[in-house]
All heavy atoms as a GROMACS GRO file, in nm:
protein
  567
    1MET      N    1  16.734  13.762  14.843
    1MET     CA    2  16.821  13.660  14.795
    1MET      C    3  16.931  13.719  14.710
    1MET      O    4  16.904  13.786  14.612
    1MET     CB    5  16.738  13.559  14.714
    1MET     CG    6  16.817  13.447  14.658
    1MET     SD    7  16.702  13.327  14.590
    1MET     CE    8  16.798  13.271  14.456
    2THR      N    9  17.051  13.693  14.740
    2THR     CA   10  17.165  13.746  14.665
    2THR      C   11  17.211  13.642  14.565
    2THR      O   12  17.230  13.528  14.596
    2THR     CB   13  17.281  13.777  14.762
    2THR    OG1   14  17.232  13.864  14.864
    2THR    CG2   15  17.396  13.843  14.688
    3HIS      N   16  17.228  13.690  14.444
    3HIS     CA   17  17.275  13.601  14.336
    3HIS      C   18  17.422  13.632  14.312
    3HIS      O   19  17.458  13.744  14.276
    3HIS     CB   20  17.194  13.629  14.211
    3HIS     CG   21  17.213  13.521  14.106
    3HIS    ND1   22  17.330  13.503  14.040
    3HIS    CD2   23  17.129  13.428  14.058
    3HIS    CE1   24  17.317  13.404  13.956
    3HIS    NE2   25  17.197  13.355  13.965
    4ASN      N   26  17.506  13.533  14.332
    4ASN     CA   27  17.652  13.559  14.320
    4ASN      C   28  17.707  13.531  14.181
    4ASN      O   29  17.826  13.538  14.160
    4ASN     CB   30  17.730  13.476  14.425
    4ASN     CG   31  17.716  13.327  14.402
    4ASN    OD1   32  17.646  13.283  14.312
    4ASN    ND2   33  17.779  13.248  14.488
    5GLY      N   34  17.623  13.495  14.083
    5GLY     CA   35  17.671  13.472  13.948
    5GLY      C   36  17.714  13.330  13.919
    5GLY      O   37  17.749  13.300  13.808
    6TRP      N   38  17.707  13.243  14.016
    6TRP     CA   39  17.748  13.102  13.998
    6TRP      C   40  17.618  13.021  13.992
    6TRP      O   41  17.551  13.001  14.093
    6TRP     CB   42  17.835  13.056  14.110
    6TRP     CG   43  17.891  12.920  14.087
    6TRP    CD1   44  17.841  12.805  14.146
    6TRP    CD2   45  17.998  12.882  14.006
    6TRP    NE1   46  17.913  12.698  14.101
    6TRP    CE2   47  18.011  12.741  14.015
    6TRP    CE3   48  18.086  12.952  13.923
    6TRP    CZ2   49  18.109  12.672  13.945
    6TRP    CZ3   50  18.180  12.881  13.855
    6TRP    CH2   51  18.191  12.743  13.866
    7PRO      N   52  17.580  12.966  13.873
    7PRO     CA   53  17.455  12.891  13.862
    7PRO      C   54  17.456  12.764  13.946
    7PRO      O   55  17.558  12.696  13.958
    7PRO     CB   56  17.447  12.855  13.714
    7PRO     CG   57  17.545  12.946  13.646
    7PRO     CD   58  17.649  12.979  13.747
    8ARG      N   59  17.342  12.736  14.005
    8ARG     CA   60  17.327  12.616  14.088
    8ARG      C   61  17.337  12.493  13.998
    8ARG      O   62  17.284  12.490  13.889
    8ARG     CB   63  17.193  12.617  14.156
    8ARG     CG   64  17.185  12.529  14.275
    8ARG     CD   65  17.052  12.536  14.339
    8ARG     NE   66  16.975  12.429  14.274
    8ARG     CZ   67  16.847  12.412  14.293
    8ARG    NH1   68  16.780  12.493  14.368
    8ARG    NH2   69  16.785  12.314  14.236
    9GLY      N   70  17.403  12.390  14.043
    9GLY     CA   71  17.415  12.269  13.971
    9GLY      C   72  17.533  12.263  13.874
    9GLY      O   73  17.552  12.162  13.808
   10ARG      N   74  17.608  12.368  13.867
   10ARG     CA   75  17.721  12.371  13.772
   10ARG      C   76  17.841  12.290  13.824
   10ARG      O   77  17.924  12.248  13.747
   10ARG     CB   78  17.763  12.516  13.752
   10ARG     CG   79  17.843  12.545  13.632
   10ARG     CD   80  17.785  12.502  13.496
   10ARG     NE   81  17.649  12.539  13.473
   10ARG     CZ   82  17.609  12.638  13.396
   10ARG    NH1   83  17.697  12.712  13.336
   10ARG    NH2   84  17.484  12.662  13.378
   11ILE      N   85  17.844  12.261  13.954
   11ILE     CA   86  17.950  12.181  14.011
   11ILE      C   87  17.955  12.040  13.950
   11ILE      O   88  18.060  11.990  13.916
   11ILE     CB   89  17.937  12.172  14.165
   11ILE    CG1   90  17.945  12.308  14.228
   11ILE    CG2   91  18.041  12.079  14.222
   11ILE    CD1   92  18.083  12.374  14.228
   12GLY      N   93  17.839  11.981  13.932
   12GLY     CA   94  17.831  11.845  13.873
   12GLY      C   95  17.886  11.844  13.734
   12GLY      O   96  17.954  11.751  13.693
   13TRP      N   97  17.854  11.947  13.654
   13TRP     CA   98  17.906  11.953  13.521
   13TRP      C   99  18.057  11.970  13.520
   13TRP      O  100  18.126  11.907  13.441
   13TRP     CB  101  17.841  12.068  13.442
   13TRP     CG  102  17.901  12.083  13.306
   13TRP    CD1  103  17.873  12.001  13.198
   13TRP    CD2  104  17.997  12.174  13.264
   13TRP    NE1  105  17.949  12.041  13.091
   13TRP    CE2  106  18.026  12.150  13.128
   13TRP    CE3  107  18.063  12.279  13.326
   13TRP    CZ2  108  18.117  12.224  13.054
   13TRP    CZ3  109  18.155  12.354  13.253
   13TRP    CH2  110  18.182  12.325  13.120
   14MET      N  111  18.108  12.051  13.609
   14MET     CA  112  18.252  12.076  13.614
   14MET      C  113  18.327  11.950  13.656
   14MET      O  114  18.432  11.916  13.599
   14MET     CB  115  18.284  12.191  13.708
   14MET     CG  116  18.248  12.327  13.652
   14MET     SD  117  18.294  12.461  13.758
   14MET     CE  118  18.469  12.439  13.768
   15ILE      N  119  18.274  11.878  13.754
   15ILE     CA  120  18.340  11.752  13.797
   15ILE      C  121  18.338  11.652  13.681
   15ILE      O  122  18.439  11.586  13.653
   15ILE     CB  123  18.271  11.696  13.922
   15ILE    CG1  124  18.302  11.787  14.041
   15ILE    CG2  125  18.316  11.554  13.951
   15ILE    CD1  126  18.223  11.753  14.166
   16GLY      N  127  18.225  11.643  13.611
   16GLY     CA  128  18.216  11.552  13.495
   16GLY      C  129  18.315  11.592  13.387
   16GLY      O  130  18.381  11.504  13.325
   17THR      N  131  18.332  11.720  13.364
   17THR     CA  132  18.425  11.768  13.263
   17THR      C  133  18.569  11.734  13.300
   17THR      O  134  18.648  11.689  13.216
   17THR     CB  135  18.411  11.920  13.242
   17THR    OG1  136  18.273  11.946  13.202
   17THR    CG2  137  18.506  11.971  13.137
   18ILE      N  138  18.605  11.753  13.428
   18ILE     CA  139  18.738  11.722  13.473
   18ILE      C  140  18.766  11.570  13.460
   18ILE      O  141  18.874  11.531  13.414
   18ILE     CB  142  18.758  11.769  13.619
   18ILE    CG1  143  18.762  11.922  13.621
   18ILE    CG2  144  18.886  11.712  13.679
   18ILE    CD1  145  18.751  11.980  13.759
   19VAL      N  146  18.666  11.489  13.494
   19VAL     CA  147  18.682  11.344  13.479
   19VAL      C  148  18.698  11.308  13.332
   19VAL      O  149  18.783  11.225  13.296
   19VAL     CB  150  18.562  11.268  13.544
   19VAL    CG1  151  18.561  11.125  13.506
   19VAL    CG2  152  18.565  11.286  13.694
   20LEU      N  153  18.620  11.373  13.242
   20LEU     CA  154  18.632  11.342  13.100
   20LEU      C  155  18.769  11.386  13.047
   20LEU      O  156  18.830  11.312  12.966
   20LEU     CB  157  18.523  11.413  13.024
   20LEU     CG  158  18.384  11.351  13.034
   20LEU    CD1  159  18.282  11.441  12.967
   20LEU    CD2  160  18.382  11.214  12.970
   21LEU      N  161  18.819  11.499  13.088
   21LEU     CA  162  18.951  11.542  13.044
   21LEU      C  163  19.059  11.446  13.095
   21LEU      O  164  19.153  11.413  13.019
   21LEU     CB  165  18.980  11.685  13.090
   21LEU     CG  166  18.904  11.792  13.013
   21LEU    CD1  167  18.929  11.929  13.077
   21LEU    CD2  168  18.945  11.795  12.867
   22ALA      N  169  19.050  11.405  13.219
   22ALA     CA  170  19.148  11.310  13.270
   22ALA      C  171  19.140  11.178  13.199
   22ALA      O  172  19.244  11.119  13.165
   22ALA     CB  173  19.124  11.292  13.422
   23ALA      N  174  19.019  11.132  13.168
   23ALA     CA  175  19.004  11.008  13.094
   23ALA      C  176  19.060  11.024  12.950
   23ALA      O  177  19.121  10.932  12.897
   23ALA     CB  178  18.858  10.966  13.088
   24GLY      N  179  19.042  11.143  12.892
   24GLY     CA  180  19.098  11.168  12.760
   24GLY      C  181  19.250  11.164  12.759
   24GLY      O  182  19.313  11.107  12.668
   25VAL      N  183  19.312  11.222  12.861
   25VAL     CA  184  19.457  11.218  12.872
   25VAL      C  185  19.505  11.076  12.893
   25VAL      O  186  19.599  11.032  12.830
   25VAL     CB  187  19.505  11.312  12.987
   25VAL    CG1  188  19.652  11.288  13.016
   25VAL    CG2  189  19.481  11.458  12.951
   26LEU      N  190  19.436  11.003  12.978
   26LEU     CA  191  19.471  10.861  13.003
   26LEU      C  192  19.456  10.780  12.875
   26LEU      O  193  19.544  10.702  12.839
   26LEU     CB  194  19.383  10.802  13.113
   26LEU     CG  195  19.413  10.659  13.152
   26LEU    CD1  196  19.554  10.646  13.209
   26LEU    CD2  197  19.310  10.611  13.253
   27PHE      N  198  19.349  10.801  12.802
   27PHE     CA  199  19.329  10.734  12.674
   27PHE      C  200  19.441  10.770  12.576
   27PHE      O  201  19.494  10.685  12.505
   27PHE     CB  202  19.193  10.768  12.615
   27PHE     CG  203  19.167  10.709  12.479
   27PHE    CD1  204  19.131  10.576  12.468
   27PHE    CD2  205  19.178  10.785  12.365
   27PHE    CE1  206  19.109  10.520  12.343
   27PHE    CE2  207  19.155  10.730  12.239
   27PHE     CZ  208  19.119  10.597  12.229
   28GLY      N  209  19.473  10.900  12.574
   28GLY     CA  210  19.583  10.946  12.485
   28GLY      C  211  19.716  10.884  12.521
   28GLY      O  212  19.795  10.850  12.434
   29LEU      N  213  19.742  10.870  12.653
   29LEU     CA  214  19.868  10.805  12.693
   29LEU      C  215  19.869  10.659  12.654
   29LEU      O  216  19.975  10.609  12.612
   29LEU     CB  217  19.885  10.821  12.843
   29LEU     CG  218  19.920  10.961  12.895
   29LEU    CD1  219  19.918  10.966  13.047
   29LEU    CD2  220  20.055  11.004  12.841
   30ILE      N  221  19.758  10.594  12.667
   30ILE     CA  222  19.750  10.451  12.628
   30ILE      C  223  19.773  10.438  12.476
   30ILE      O  224  19.845  10.350  12.430
   30ILE     CB  225  19.618  10.390  12.669
   30ILE    CG1  226  19.612  10.377  12.821
   30ILE    CG2  227  19.596  10.252  12.604
   30ILE    CD1  228  19.476  10.339  12.875
   31MET      N  229  19.713  10.529  12.399
   31MET     CA  230  19.727  10.525  12.253
   31MET      C  231  19.853  10.596  12.205
   31MET      O  232  19.874  10.606  12.084
   31MET     CB  233  19.604  10.587  12.186
   31MET     CG  234  19.479  10.509  12.212
   31MET     SD  235  19.503  10.339  12.167
   31MET     CE  236  19.360  10.309  12.074
   32GLN      N  237  19.932  10.649  12.294
   32GLN     CA  238  20.056  10.722  12.266
   32GLN      C  239  20.032  10.848  12.182
   32GLN      O  240  20.114  10.884  12.098
   32GLN     CB  241  20.157  10.630  12.197
   32GLN     CG  242  20.195  10.516  12.287
   32GLN     CD  243  20.294  10.420  12.219
   32GLN    OE1  244  20.324  10.433  12.102
   32GLN    NE2  245  20.345  10.326  12.297
   33ASN      N  246  19.918  10.914  12.205
   33ASN     CA  247  19.890  11.039  12.138
   33ASN      C  248  19.799  11.123  12.232
   33ASN      O  249  19.676  11.110  12.226
   33ASN     CB  250  19.820  11.014  12.007
   33ASN     CG  251  19.812  11.139  11.922
   33ASN    OD1  252  19.833  11.248  11.972
   33ASN    ND2  253  19.777  11.123  11.794
   34VAL      N  254  19.861  11.204  12.316
   34VAL     CA  255  19.785  11.281  12.414
   34VAL      C  256  19.692  11.383  12.348
   34VAL      O  257  19.581  11.407  12.393
   34VAL     CB  258  19.881  11.351  12.513
   34VAL    CG1  259  19.806  11.438  12.613
   34VAL    CG2  260  19.965  11.246  12.589
   35TRP      N  261  19.735  11.440  12.237
   35TRP     CA  262  19.650  11.538  12.167
   35TRP      C  263  19.522  11.474  12.118
   35TRP      O  264  19.416  11.536  12.128
   35TRP     CB  265  19.724  11.603  12.049
   35TRP     CG  266  19.825  11.702  12.096
   35TRP    CD1  267  19.959  11.689  12.090
   35TRP    CD2  268  19.800  11.827  12.158
   35TRP    NE1  269  20.019  11.799  12.144
   35TRP    CE2  270  19.925  11.885  12.189
   35TRP    CE3  271  19.685  11.896  12.196
   35TRP    CZ2  272  19.933  12.009  12.250
   35TRP    CZ3  273  19.694  12.017  12.258
   35TRP    CH2  274  19.819  12.074  12.285
   36LEU      N  275  19.530  11.353  12.067
   36LEU     CA  276  19.406  11.283  12.026
   36LEU      C  277  19.313  11.263  12.146
   36LEU      O  278  19.193  11.287  12.133
   36LEU     CB  279  19.442  11.147  11.963
   36LEU     CG  280  19.323  11.058  11.929
   36LEU    CD1  281  19.238  11.122  11.818
   36LEU    CD2  282  19.372  10.921  11.889
   37GLY      N  283  19.367  11.224  12.258
   37GLY     CA  284  19.288  11.207  12.377
   37GLY      C  285  19.223  11.335  12.421
   37GLY      O  286  19.105  11.336  12.461
   38LEU      N  287  19.298  11.446  12.417
   38LEU     CA  288  19.240  11.575  12.457
   38LEU      C  289  19.133  11.622  12.360
   38LEU      O  290  19.027  11.674  12.404
   38LEU     CB  291  19.350  11.681  12.467
   38LEU     CG  292  19.437  11.676  12.592
   38LEU    CD1  293  19.549  11.778  12.581
   38LEU    CD2  294  19.354  11.700  12.715
   39VAL      N  295  19.152  11.603  12.231
   39VAL     CA  296  19.051  11.644  12.135
   39VAL      C  297  18.923  11.563  12.154
   39VAL      O  298  18.812  11.617  12.155
   39VAL     CB  299  19.103  11.627  11.988
   39VAL    CG1  300  18.992  11.639  11.888
   39VAL    CG2  301  19.213  11.733  11.962
   40LEU      N  302  18.939  11.433  12.172
   40LEU     CA  303  18.821  11.350  12.198
   40LEU      C  304  18.752  11.390  12.329
   40LEU      O  305  18.628  11.396  12.334
   40LEU     CB  306  18.856  11.203  12.203
   40LEU     CG  307  18.898  11.138  12.070
   40LEU    CD1  308  18.946  10.998  12.091
   40LEU    CD2  309  18.782  11.143  11.972
   41ALA      N  310  18.828  11.420  12.430
   41ALA     CA  311  18.770  11.461  12.558
   41ALA      C  312  18.695  11.593  12.545
   41ALA      O  313  18.588  11.608  12.605
   41ALA     CB  314  18.882  11.472  12.664
   42VAL      N  315  18.746  11.687  12.469
   42VAL     CA  316  18.676  11.814  12.451
   42VAL      C  317  18.546  11.794  12.371
   42VAL      O  318  18.441  11.850  12.410
   42VAL     CB  319  18.769  11.915  12.377
   42VAL    CG1  320  18.690  12.036  12.329
   42VAL    CG2  321  18.880  11.960  12.470
   43ILE      N  322  18.549  11.713  12.270
   43ILE     CA  323  18.428  11.685  12.193
   43ILE      C  324  18.324  11.617  12.281
   43ILE      O  325  18.205  11.657  12.280
   43ILE     CB  326  18.460  11.599  12.070
   43ILE    CG1  327  18.542  11.681  11.971
   43ILE    CG2  328  18.336  11.547  12.005
   43ILE    CD1  329  18.602  11.600  11.856
   44ILE      N  330  18.364  11.518  12.358
   44ILE     CA  331  18.271  11.451  12.448
   44ILE      C  332  18.222  11.543  12.556
   44ILE      O  333  18.106  11.538  12.600
   44ILE     CB  334  18.335  11.324  12.504
   44ILE    CG1  335  18.359  11.223  12.392
   44ILE    CG2  336  18.250  11.260  12.614
   44ILE    CD1  337  18.441  11.102  12.431
   45SER      N  338  18.310  11.634  12.601
   45SER     CA  339  18.270  11.732  12.707
   45SER      C  340  18.162  11.824  12.656
   45SER      O  341  18.072  11.862  12.733
   45SER     CB  342  18.393  11.810  12.751
   45SER     OG  343  18.357  11.904  12.847
   46ILE      N  344  18.167  11.863  12.529
   46ILE     CA  345  18.060  11.948  12.475
   46ILE      C  346  17.927  11.871  12.474
   46ILE      O  347  17.822  11.926  12.512
   46ILE     CB  348  18.098  11.997  12.333
   46ILE    CG1  349  18.215  12.094  12.342
   46ILE    CG2  350  17.979  12.061  12.263
   46ILE    CD1  351  18.276  12.128  12.208
   47GLY      N  352  17.933  11.744  12.435
   47GLY     CA  353  17.814  11.662  12.441
   47GLY      C  354  17.765  11.645  12.580
   47GLY      O  355  17.644  11.642  12.611
   48TRP      N  356  17.860  11.631  12.678
   48TRP     CA  357  17.827  11.621  12.819
   48TRP      C  358  17.754  11.746  12.865
   48TRP      O  359  17.657  11.737  12.939
   48TRP     CB  360  17.955  11.595  12.896
   48TRP     CG  361  17.946  11.611  13.044
   48TRP    CD1  362  17.996  11.714  13.116
   48TRP    CD2  363  17.882  11.523  13.138
   48TRP    NE1  364  17.969  11.696  13.249
   48TRP    CE2  365  17.899  11.579  13.264
   48TRP    CE3  366  17.814  11.403  13.126
   48TRP    CZ2  367  17.850  11.517  13.381
   48TRP    CZ3  368  17.766  11.347  13.241
   48TRP    CH2  369  17.783  11.402  13.364
   49LEU      N  370  17.801  11.862  12.825
   49LEU     CA  371  17.735  11.987  12.865
   49LEU      C  372  17.592  11.991  12.812
   49LEU      O  373  17.500  12.025  12.885
   49LEU     CB  374  17.813  12.108  12.811
   49LEU     CG  375  17.744  12.243  12.823
   49LEU    CD1  376  17.724  12.278  12.970
   49LEU    CD2  377  17.820  12.349  12.751
   50ILE      N  378  17.573  11.957  12.686
   50ILE     CA  379  17.439  11.959  12.628
   50ILE      C  380  17.345  11.861  12.700
   50ILE      O  381  17.233  11.895  12.737
   50ILE     CB  382  17.445  11.929  12.476
   50ILE    CG1  383  17.517  12.040  12.403
   50ILE    CG2  384  17.306  11.906  12.419
   50ILE    CD1  385  17.555  12.010  12.262
   51ALA      N  386  17.395  11.740  12.724
   51ALA     CA  387  17.314  11.639  12.792
   51ALA      C  388  17.286  11.679  12.936
   51ALA      O  389  17.172  11.662  12.985
   51ALA     CB  390  17.386  11.503  12.788
   52TYR      N  391  17.384  11.734  13.005
   52TYR     CA  392  17.365  11.772  13.146
   52TYR      C  393  17.266  11.884  13.160
   52TYR      O  394  17.177  11.882  13.245
   52TYR     CB  395  17.499  11.814  13.206
   52TYR     CG  396  17.493  11.833  13.354
   52TYR    CD1  397  17.496  11.723  13.442
   52TYR    CD2  398  17.485  11.961  13.410
   52TYR    CE1  399  17.489  11.743  13.579
   52TYR    CE2  400  17.478  11.978  13.545
   52TYR     CZ  401  17.481  11.871  13.631
   52TYR     OH  402  17.472  11.889  13.764
   53GLU      N  403  17.277  11.985  13.075
   53GLU     CA  404  17.183  12.099  13.082
   53GLU      C  405  17.042  12.053  13.044
   53GLU      O  406  16.945  12.100  13.099
   53GLU     CB  407  17.230  12.214  12.990
   53GLU     CG  408  17.354  12.283  13.043
   53GLU     CD  409  17.330  12.354  13.175
   53GLU    OE1  410  17.218  12.407  13.198
   53GLU    OE2  411  17.424  12.359  13.256
   54SER      N  412  17.034  11.960  12.950
   54SER     CA  413  16.904  11.908  12.912
   54SER      C  414  16.842  11.829  13.028
   54SER      O  415  16.722  11.838  13.054
   54SER     CB  416  16.919  11.821  12.787
   54SER     OG  417  16.797  11.759  12.757
   55TRP      N  418  16.924  11.748  13.093
   55TRP     CA  419  16.878  11.668  13.205
   55TRP      C  420  16.832  11.756  13.319
   55TRP      O  421  16.736  11.723  13.387
   55TRP     CB  422  16.990  11.577  13.251
   55TRP     CG  423  16.960  11.504  13.377
   55TRP    CD1  424  16.879  11.395  13.392
   55TRP    CD2  425  17.011  11.535  13.507
   55TRP    NE1  426  16.872  11.357  13.524
   55TRP    CE2  427  16.955  11.440  13.596
   55TRP    CE3  428  17.096  11.631  13.556
   55TRP    CZ2  429  16.982  11.444  13.732
   55TRP    CZ3  430  17.124  11.635  13.691
   55TRP    CH2  431  17.067  11.538  13.778
   56ARG      N  432  16.899  11.869  13.341
   56ARG     CA  433  16.858  11.960  13.450
   56ARG      C  434  16.722  12.021  13.425
   56ARG      O  435  16.659  12.070  13.518
   56ARG     CB  436  16.963  12.070  13.468
   56ARG     CG  437  17.088  12.019  13.533
   56ARG     CD  438  17.185  12.132  13.559
   56ARG     NE  439  17.127  12.230  13.644
   56ARG     CZ  440  17.151  12.362  13.632
   56ARG    NH1  441  17.230  12.406  13.540
   56ARG    NH2  442  17.096  12.446  13.715
   57GLY      N  443  16.676  12.022  13.302
   57GLY     CA  444  16.541  12.070  13.274
   57GLY      C  445  16.526  12.220  13.276
   57GLY      O  446  16.443  12.272  13.347
   58ARG      N  447  16.606  12.290  13.199
   58ARG     CA  448  16.596  12.436  13.195
   58ARG      C  449  16.466  12.484  13.134
   58ARG      O  450  16.425  12.594  13.154
   58ARG     CB  451  16.714  12.492  13.115
   58ARG     CG  452  16.844  12.488  13.182
   58ARG     CD  453  16.846  12.591  13.290
   58ARG     NE  454  16.981  12.625  13.326
   58ARG     CZ  455  17.010  12.722  13.403
   58ARG    NH1  456  16.917  12.797  13.454
   58ARG    NH2  457  17.135  12.748  13.433
   59SER      N  458  16.402  12.401  13.051
   59SER     CA  459  16.280  12.441  12.982
   59SER      C  460  16.169  12.340  13.008
   59SER      O  461  16.140  12.257  12.925
   59SER     CB  462  16.306  12.453  12.833
   59SER     OG  463  16.409  12.547  12.807
   60PRO      N  464  16.102  12.348  13.122
   60PRO     CA  465  15.996  12.250  13.149
   60PRO      C  466  15.873  12.279  13.064
   60PRO      O  467  15.856  12.385  13.008
   60PRO     CB  468  15.968  12.274  13.300
   60PRO     CG  469  16.009  12.415  13.323
   60PRO     CD  470  16.122  12.442  13.230
   61HIS      N  471  15.790  12.178  13.058
   61HIS     CA  472  15.659  12.187  12.989
   61HIS      C  473  15.675  12.206  12.840
   61HIS      O  474  15.592  12.273  12.777
   61HIS     CB  475  15.571  12.298  13.047
   61HIS     CG  476  15.559  12.291  13.195
   61HIS    ND1  477  15.501  12.183  13.260
   61HIS    CD2  478  15.602  12.375  13.292
   61HIS    CE1  479  15.506  12.204  13.390
   61HIS    NE2  480  15.568  12.319  13.414
   62LEU      N  481  15.778  12.152  12.779
   62LEU     CA  482  15.793  12.158  12.632
   62LEU      C  483  15.731  12.040  12.563
   62LEU      O  484  15.732  12.034  12.441
   62LEU     CB  485  15.942  12.169  12.595
   62LEU     CG  486  16.006  12.305  12.622
   62LEU    CD1  487  16.151  12.300  12.578
   62LEU    CD2  488  15.935  12.415  12.547
   63ASP      N  489  15.679  11.945  12.637
   63ASP     CA  490  15.617  11.828  12.575
   63ASP      C  491  15.485  11.865  12.516
   63ASP      O  492  15.391  11.904  12.583
   63ASP     CB  493  15.600  11.717  12.680
   63ASP     CG  494  15.542  11.591  12.619
   63ASP    OD1  495  15.575  11.564  12.502
   63ASP    OD2  496  15.468  11.519  12.689
   64ASP      N  497  15.477  11.854  12.383
   64ASP     CA  498  15.356  11.884  12.312
   64ASP      C  499  15.314  11.760  12.234
   64ASP      O  500  15.375  11.727  12.131
   64ASP     CB  501  15.375  12.002  12.217
   64ASP     CG  502  15.247  12.045  12.146
   64ASP    OD1  503  15.142  11.985  12.174
   64ASP    OD2  504  15.254  12.135  12.065
   65PRO      N  505  15.212  11.688  12.280
   65PRO     CA  506  15.175  11.562  12.215
   65PRO      C  507  15.125  11.582  12.070
   65PRO      O  508  15.122  11.488  11.993
   65PRO     CB  509  15.068  11.503  12.304
   65PRO     CG  510  15.014  11.617  12.382
   65PRO     CD  511  15.128  11.716  12.395
   66TRP      N  512  15.083  11.703  12.036
   66TRP     CA  513  15.028  11.729  11.902
   66TRP      C  514  15.136  11.776  11.805
   66TRP      O  515  15.107  11.792  11.687
   66TRP     CB  516  14.915  11.831  11.910
   66TRP     CG  517  14.807  11.783  11.998
   66TRP    CD1  518  14.777  11.829  12.123
   66TRP    CD2  519  14.710  11.679  11.972
   66TRP    NE1  520  14.672  11.760  12.180
   66TRP    CE2  521  14.631  11.666  12.085
   66TRP    CE3  522  14.689  11.596  11.864
   66TRP    CZ2  523  14.529  11.573  12.092
   66TRP    CZ3  524  14.588  11.502  11.873
   66TRP    CH2  525  14.509  11.493  11.984
   67ASP      N  526  15.255  11.798  11.851
   67ASP     CA  527  15.363  11.843  11.761
   67ASP      C  528  15.440  11.722  11.712
   67ASP      O  529  15.502  11.650  11.788
   67ASP     CB  530  15.456  11.938  11.839
   67ASP     CG  531  15.564  11.994  11.750
   67ASP    OD1  532  15.551  11.985  11.629
   67ASP    OD2  533  15.661  12.049  11.806
   68ASP      N  534  15.438  11.705  11.581
   68ASP     CA  535  15.507  11.589  11.521
   68ASP      C  536  15.647  11.627  11.470
   68ASP      O  537  15.716  11.549  11.407
   68ASP     CB  538  15.426  11.526  11.410
   68ASP     CG  539  15.400  11.623  11.296
   68ASP    OD1  540  15.442  11.739  11.305
   68ASP    OD2  541  15.338  11.581  11.197
   69GLY      N  542  15.690  11.752  11.496
   69GLY     CA  543  15.825  11.796  11.456
   69GLY      C  544  15.828  11.848  11.316
   69GLY      O  545  15.935  11.890  11.269
   70ALA      N  546  15.719  11.849  11.242
   70ALA     CA  547  15.719  11.894  11.104
   70ALA      C  548  15.693  12.044  11.092
   70ALA      O  549  15.704  12.102  10.984
   70ALA     CB  550  15.614  11.818  11.023
   71GLN      N  551  15.658  12.108  11.201
   71GLN     CA  552  15.628  12.252  11.198
   71GLN      C  553  15.752  12.332  11.234
   71GLN      O  554  15.833  12.288  11.312
   71GLN     CB  555  15.516  12.284  11.293
   71GLN     CG  556  15.389  12.209  11.266
   71GLN     CD  557  15.285  12.230  11.373
   71GLN    OE1  558  15.313  12.298  11.470
   71GLN    NE2  559  15.170  12.171  11.357
   72LEU      N  560  15.762  12.447  11.177
   72LEU     CA  561  15.871  12.540  11.214
   72LEU      C  562  15.817  12.646  11.306
   72LEU      O  563  15.710  12.687  11.301
   72LEU     CB  564  15.931  12.604  11.088
   72LEU     CG  565  16.006  12.511  10.998
   72LEU    CD1  566  16.054  12.587  10.874
   72LEU    CD2  567  16.124  12.448  11.068
   0.00000   0.00000   0.00000
């Protein structure tokens, strides 16, 4: 199996990012401030990346019913 360096599933994230950037520009045009739209789109895109990678399940079996989050 040859690995070409392009992770599987990254196309969905890229399409979502492009849509978010376009929506940010459109929002900026409506509000008459394209920079504001781009900044909001970049911030939301970072959240999109975190959510998308989490949804893909890079770390399975992390559910620990005995961990209440108080331990380091």
